[in-house]
C-alpha positions as CSV (number, residue, x, y, z in Angstrom):
1,X,6.0,-22.2,-45.9
2,X,6.2,-25.5,-44.0
3,X,6.9,-25.3,-40.3
4,X,10.0,-27.1,-39.0
5,X,9.6,-29.3,-36.1
6,X,12.5,-29.3,-33.8
7,X,12.9,-32.3,-31.6
8,X,14.9,-32.0,-28.5
9,X,16.2,-34.9,-26.5
10,X,15.2,-34.7,-22.9
11,X,17.6,-36.1,-20.4
12,X,15.9,-37.8,-17.5
13,X,18.0,-38.1,-14.4
14,X,17.7,-41.2,-12.4
15,X,16.9,-40.5,-8.8
16,X,18.5,-42.8,-6.3
17,X,16.0,-43.8,-3.6
18,X,17.4,-44.7,-0.2
19,X,15.3,-47.4,1.4
20,X,15.8,-46.0,4.8
21,X,14.7,-42.4,3.9
22,X,11.0,-41.5,4.1
23,X,9.2,-41.1,0.8
24,X,6.8,-38.2,1.5
25,X,9.1,-35.7,3.3
26,X,12.7,-34.7,3.8
27,X,13.8,-34.9,7.4
28,X,16.4,-32.2,6.9
29,X,13.8,-29.8,5.7
30,X,11.4,-30.5,8.5
31,X,14.2,-30.2,11.1
32,X,15.2,-26.8,9.5
33,X,11.6,-25.6,9.7
34,X,11.3,-26.8,13.3
35,X,14.5,-25.0,14.3
36,X,13.6,-21.8,12.4
37,X,10.1,-21.7,13.9
38,X,11.6,-22.0,17.4
39,X,14.0,-19.2,16.8
40,X,11.5,-17.0,15.1
41,X,9.0,-17.4,18.0
42,X,11.5,-15.9,20.4
43,X,12.3,-13.1,18.0
44,X,8.6,-12.3,17.8
45,X,8.1,-12.4,21.5
46,X,11.0,-10.1,22.1
47,X,9.7,-7.8,19.4
48,X,6.3,-7.6,20.9
49,X,7.7,-7.0,24.4
50,X,9.8,-4.1,23.0
51,X,6.6,-2.7,21.4
52,X,4.8,-2.9,24.8
53,X,7.8,-1.1,26.5
54,X,7.8,1.6,23.8
55,X,4.0,2.1,24.2
56,X,4.5,2.4,28.0
57,X,7.1,5.1,27.4
58,X,4.7,6.9,25.1
59,X,2.0,6.7,27.7
60,X,4.4,8.2,30.3
61,X,5.2,11.0,27.8
62,X,1.6,11.7,27.0
63,X,0.7,11.7,30.7
64,X,3.2,14.6,31.3
65,X,4.4,13.2,34.6
66,X,0.9,12.3,36.0
67,X,0.9,9.1,38.0
68,X,-0.3,6.0,36.2
69,X,-3.3,5.6,38.6
70,X,-4.7,9.0,37.6
71,X,-4.2,8.2,33.9
72,X,-6.0,4.9,34.2
73,X,-9.1,6.6,35.7
74,X,-9.7,8.2,32.3
75,X,-11.8,6.1,29.9
76,X,-9.9,7.2,26.8
77,X,-6.6,6.1,28.4
78,X,-8.1,2.7,29.3
79,X,-9.1,2.3,25.7
80,X,-5.6,3.4,24.5
81,X,-3.9,0.9,26.9
82,X,-6.2,-1.9,25.7
83,X,-5.6,-1.2,21.9
84,X,-1.9,-0.3,22.1
85,X,-0.6,-2.5,24.9
86,X,-3.0,-5.4,25.7
87,X,-3.9,-6.5,22.2
88,X,-0.3,-6.5,20.8
89,X,0.8,-8.4,23.9
90,X,-1.9,-11.1,23.4
91,X,-1.1,-11.3,19.7
92,X,2.6,-11.7,20.5
93,X,1.9,-14.4,23.0
94,X,-0.4,-16.2,20.6
95,X,2.1,-16.2,17.8
96,X,4.8,-17.3,20.2
97,X,2.8,-20.3,21.4
98,X,1.8,-21.3,17.9
99,X,5.4,-21.2,16.6
100,X,6.7,-23.1,19.7
101,X,4.0,-25.7,19.2
102,X,5.0,-26.1,15.5
103,X,8.6,-26.5,16.5
104,X,8.0,-29.0,19.3
105,X,5.4,-30.9,17.2
106,X,7.7,-31.3,14.2
107,X,10.6,-32.4,16.5
108,X,8.4,-35.0,18.2
109,X,7.1,-36.4,14.9
110,X,10.6,-36.6,13.5
111,X,11.8,-38.4,16.7
112,X,8.9,-40.8,16.6
113,X,9.6,-41.6,12.9
114,X,13.3,-42.1,13.5
115,X,12.7,-44.4,16.4
116,X,10.2,-46.5,14.4
117,X,12.7,-46.8,11.5
118,X,15.6,-47.7,13.8
119,X,16.6,-51.4,13.4
120,X,15.8,-53.4,16.4
């Protein structure tokens, strides 16, 4: 039985290229990424601060009313504070600064590009 070949016409849409627009990126997309990374960095920072506050409350509960200075004298409590409070705080600060850097860097690059394309 012979095979039938079906030919389909493919429509090719013509893309209009604006001479003033950059070729390799879309400014609206980069601006959206910069804005979202700035907002997301603050959400992450607040989330990690809430985590630290929650861990402090757990420490108070586990200490059963003992003063914090007595709790810190115990080596296991120092290790718990380090792993459950200090490391998440440093992770949160690191993510915050990286996302803020992305946001500021993209905005600076977009501003430089727009200023260089501006007619003189």
